[in-house]
N, C-alpha and C positions, 0 to 999 in steps of 0.2 A: 720828228721821228718817222721814218719811212717803213712801210710794210715790207720793203725788201731787206730791211736790217735782219741780222741773224736772229733766229728764234733761241730763246734762252733755255737753260735747264736748271731745274731745282731738284736736288737729291735730298730727300727727306730721311734723316738718319739720327734723329734726336732721341729715339726711344730707349727705354731702360733694359730691354732684352731679359725681362724677369724670368722667362721660362728657360733661358739658356744657362743661367748662372755665370755668364760672361758676356761681354759686348759682342753681339752677333756681327756688328760692323767689322770686327777684326777676325772673324772666321775665315779660314783660307779657301780660296777658290781659284783654281788654275795658277797656283803659286803666288797669289797676291791676297791681301786682305779684301774681303768682300766689298767694302766701301771704295777701295782703290779700283777694283774691277769695274764697279758701276761708273765711277768718275771717268775711267778710260773709255768705256763704251760711249758715254755722252760726248766726250772729246772727239772720238773717232767719227761720230755722227755729224760733226760740224756744228754742234750746238754751242752758243756763246752769248753771254758769259755763263759759266757753270757755277752755281751757288750751292754749297753744302750746308745744311742746317744740322748742327750738333747740339746735344743737350747732355744727357747722362754720359758720364765718363769722357767728357769732351777733352780734357787734358791728356787722356791716354790715347784717344783716337786721332786727334788733330795732326800729330807728327807724321802719320803715314801719308798725309796729303801734302806735306811740305814741298815736295818737288813737282807737284802737279799744278796745272793752270786752272785753279779753282779759287773761289772766294769762300771763305768759311764764316758763317754766322753762328753765334751761340744763342740758343733759346733757353733762357733761364726759367721759362715756364713750361718746359717740356712735359713735366708730369701731369699737366692739366689736359693734355690731349693733342692729337695731330693737328687740329685747327690752329693752334697757337703757332706751330711751325709754318703752316701755309701762310697765315696772316703776316708773319715776320718777313717771309720771303718777298712779299709783294713790294716791300719798301725799296728793294733794289732792282725792280723790274720796270721802272718807268720808261726806260729807253728801248724796251723790247716790244715787238708787235705781238708776241705770243710767248708762251713758256710751256715746256714739257715737264711735268712733275713725275719723278721716279721714286719708287720705294727702294730702300737699300737691301731688301731681302728678296729681290727678283733676279737671280744670277743668270738666267737664260735670256734676258733682254739683249738684243743685238743692235749694232749701229744701223743695220738695214731697217729694223722695225721703227726706230726713232725717226729716221729719215722719211720713212713711208708716212708716218703721222704728219710730219711737216709738209710733205708733198701734197697730201690730201687736203690740208688746210690751205696751202698757197694756191692750189689749182681749182678750188671750188668757189664759185661766185654765186651769191654773196658768200663771204667768208663765214664758216661755221664758228659758233662760240666755243664748241668743244669737239675734239676728235678723240675717240676712245677705241682701243682695240676690242674685238669681240671674239668669243669662242662659243659656238652654239647659241648665239644671240644674247649671251651674257656679257655685259660690259666689264672690262678689266683695266688694269694699269700696265704701263704708264699712260698718262692722260695729258693731252695738249689743251690749254685754255687760251683763247684769244684775249687780247688786252681789254676788250669790252667788259670782260667779267672780272678783271683785276679788283675793281672797287668792292665787289661782293666777296671775293676771296679775302680781302683785307678785313672784312667785317665778320668773318666766320667765328662762331662760338668756339672756344678753346677745345671742346671735346667733340667737335664735328669736323670731318675732313672735307676735301673738295667735292666729294661725291654728293654732298648736300645740294649742290647745284644741279645735279642730274635731273632731279624731279622738278625743280623750279624752272629749268630751261630745257625740257625734253625736246622741244622743237628745234633747238639750236645744236643738237648732238648729231655729229656725222660718225657713224660706226665704221670701223675698219676691221673686217673679218681677217683673222689669221688662220694659217693652215696647220699650225702646231701648237697645242695647248701649253707645251712647256714654256713657250715664250712669255706666258702670263703667270706662270707658277710662282708662288711666294712661299718662303720658308718660315712659317709661323712658329714651328716648334723644332727642337733638336731632331726628332724622329723624321719630320718632313725634310729637313735639311740633309740628313743622312740619305734619305731616299733620293733626293734630287742629285746628290753627288754620285749615287749609284747609277743614275740615268745618264750621266755624262758620257758621251759617245767617244770611242777611240777614234781620233781624227783620221788615222790611216785606214780605218774601215770604210771610209767614204770612197776610196780610190776605185774599187770595182764598179761603182755606180757612175763614174765620170764618162760623159759621152763627147765632150769637147774641151779644148784647151785654148786659153789665151795666155800667151807667153811674151814676156819682154825678150829683147835680144842681147844687147850689150851687157855683159856681166852674167848672163844666163847661158847663152849659146856660145859666145866668144868673148875674148878680151883682146882689144887691139885687133891684130890680124891673125890671132891664133885661136883655134877652136878650144873650147873648155871640155873637160872630161865628160863623156857620156853623150856627146852631141849626136853621133851616128846612131847609137843604140836607142836614143829617145825617139828619133823619127822612125826607126824600124818598129818600135812598140806602137806608135800611133797607127802605122800602116797595117800592122798585123791585126789590130783590134778594131779597125774601121773608125778611128777617132778623128773627128774634124779638128782643125786647129786654125788659129789666127796669130800671127806674129806681129806684135804691136810695139810702137815706140813713140815717145813724146818728141823726138827729133823731127822738126819740120823742114830741116835744111837739106836732107838727103832724099832723093826720090825712092819710090817703091822699087823701081828697076835696079837701083843701086843695091838694095838689100837682097834682091833675088840673085844678082850677079855675085854678091859677096858670099852668099850661102853656096853658090855653085863652086866657087873657089875653095870652099871648105868641105866639098864633097857631098853637099845636100842639094837635091834637085827639088825645086818648088816653083810656084807660079805666082804672078802678081795678086791673084784673088785670095792668097793666103797671107798677104802682108798689108798692114794698115799703119800709116804714120799720122801725126797730128795735122799735118798739112792737108792730106786727103780727107780726114775727118772734118776739118774746118770747111773745106770745099763742099762736102756733102751737107753739112749743117746749113751753110748759107743757101745752097741750092734748094733746100726744103723750106727755109724760113724767109729768105730775102726775095724781093720782087725781081723778075727777070731783068737782066742788064743793070742791076743796081751798081752804083759807083763805089769803089773801094780804094782807100789809101793803105798801102801795104808798107809796114816796117818789118822787113824780113828778107830772107835770101831768095835766090832765083827759083829754088824748088817750090816755095810757097807761091810765088808769082805765077809760075807755070800752071799749078793746079787751078788757081782762081781764074786765070785767063781761059783755060780749057773749059771751065764750067760756064763761061760766057759773061763773066763780070768785067766791067770797065774799070781798069786801074787808072787812078788819077795821080796828078803831081802834087796833090796836097792842098790845092786851093778850095776844093769842095769834095765831099764824099758822103755817102750814106753810112758807110762802115769804116772803122779804123781797125785793121787786123795786124796784130803784132806777134811776130815770131822772133827767134834768135837772129840777131844781125851783128856780126863782128865789126861792121863799119858804122854802127849806130852813132849819130851825131847830134849835136845841140839843135841843128836845123830840123832833123827828123823829129826830135822831141817836141820842138816848138809847133811844127805843123800838126802833129798828132794831137797835142794838147788843145790847140785852138779848135780843131775839128770836133773833138769830143765835147768841148764846152759849148760848141754850137749845136750839139744834138746828135752827132754821128754815134752809132752804136759801137762800143768798145769791146773788141773780141781779142782774146789771147789764145794762141795755139797750145801753150802748155805753161805750167806754173813753176818749172824747175828753176830755182834761184841760182843754182850752180851746176857745173858738170866737171868731171875730172880730166885734167891733162897730166902729162908726165911730171910737171913741176908742182901740181896740186890743183885744188878747186879754183875755177874761174867763174865769172858771172855768166848766168844763163838767161833764158827768155824771161823767167820769173823776175829777175832783177830789173829788167827793163819795164815789165808790167808794173812793178812796185814804184818805179820812178814816175811813170805816167799817172798812176793812181794818186800819188802824192801831189802831183801838179794839177790834177783835175778834180780831185775829190769824188771820182767815179771809179767804182770797182769794175774790173773787166769780167765779161762772161768767158770762162775758160773752157776749152774743148778737151784738152789732154788730161791724163791721170793726175790726181785722183778724182777729178770731176767725172760725171757719169757718161758724157757724150761718146768718147772714144770707145769705152767698153760696150756701151749700148749698141753702137754701130757694129762692132765685132760680133756681138751676139745675133743681131739681125742678119748680118751677112751669112752666118753659119746656120741660121734657123735653129739656134740652140736655146736651151733653157738655162737661166742663171744658176739654178740649184744643182745642175749636173755639169757645170762648166768650171773647170779648174783654172784659177789664175796662178801663174808662175812668175816670180820676179825676184829681184835682188835688192830692191829699194822699198823701205817700209813706207815712207810718206807719199809715194806715188803708186807703185805697183800693188802693194798689199792693201793699202788704205782704200784705194779705188775698188778693189774686189770686195772688201768687207762691207763697204757702203751700199753695194748692190746685192748683197746677200749671196755672194759666190764663195765657194771653198777657195782657200788660199794656201800656196806652198811657197815658202821662203827658201832661197838658195843662198848660201854664204860665200859665193864665188865672186861677188861683185861689190857693190857700194857698202852695204851694212854688215856688221859683224854680229856674232851672238851676244856680245856685250851690249851692242846697240839694241837688240831685241829686248833684253832684260831691263834696259832703262826706259824703253819707249811705252807710251800708252797704246801703241798699235801692236796687236798680237795675232800673228798668222796662225792658221789652223795646223800647218805642218812646217817643219824646219829640217832642211837637209844641207849637207856640206856642199853639194853641187848637183848638177843634173844627173850625173852618173848614179849617185846614191838614191836620188828620187826614182829614177827609172828602174833600178834594181828592186826597191821596195814596192813599187807599182806592179812590176811583173810577178813578184812573189804573191802579192795579194790576188792578182788575176788568176794565177795558177792554182791557188788554194781555195778559191771560192766554191 
């Protein structure tokens, strides 16, 4: 078991909800049962596996989780206390380096908060035993426990929760201060739940506070060679209100200059410093983390090769390399796969430009870079470090280039599993447009929930302008 394995999630939802007169796990939050909402948040944060502990009313609650990627355990001793659920969960955590324990009655928990707890744990040496969010120096939930404490969690008395370890291991606690107390709020009573519902913010109300934009291109700005509705008005709005922007794409095969020229043909004048693709982001990442003149074996198109050569890296023929960098390559062969596999098994760092498993052509979806990464991962048993959406590097570089703040940067995209998920994981407001890959039906079925949904860029721009004029 490697410490690089995914951190698990445990959703504690076995209680009897005696104060509510009904299972609070099934109370509606943003159109979903509360327990489904929290399971979706854990999934969007990248936690895996996700275990849900049920007890009271288990037969009634379990069906709402049937289509979600979770494992359900039933605690028949739920009435004895929270500790019995915590102890039960440890039995399925043996392959996890750590686990985040969530309460089912904390609706404002976000994927960004969960990822922040994991990041604090991974990036602190020596690893802390406990990472807990704090508000005004008070420890709250959810809480991450390192596996070093799993044996003690397994021995908890039934009526004692994981907080019993706080006092015993005070020196092992790493606090993570939050900036909004709502993140840690729990709905103990019907009155509190009603109050929390009243505090839910109108998503569109955030638009006047936006100071920068990160937008996908294909499916948002254009489709094929045709502009999508609202393209020109969108850029007029950005210019009128002094909003910075970065146009981003997971496509590593086309150069930045290609996108600048395409926008010019569509009537939009921009410059290369407003465009970022996964090839450029990969080059920047390696320039920051690799030694000068490191050797790289590239499985990808000429655009990716050009970027890496420009950064000073030595491209090899596959006999030796410090890094194997894989982007989409329509001429990907068995020989390419074999060379990359051998190099990765010999210790070369495995980098992927983007995780898109498919992309659309007129005839339908065809394999993308993510499919090639999956093939190499299966052959090497090594997971790639991925640069593109929804992983953080591409968006983080965009934010740095704009000198922007994530909280006031709007992510606009047409694809849930890359554009929107990447924004949610970094705590950025997200706007989904239905002019590209995903439909409204996809949104309703998905555990990924954008803050805003519009038919297209035209309707987003109109709503944004109205909010700005009426503030």
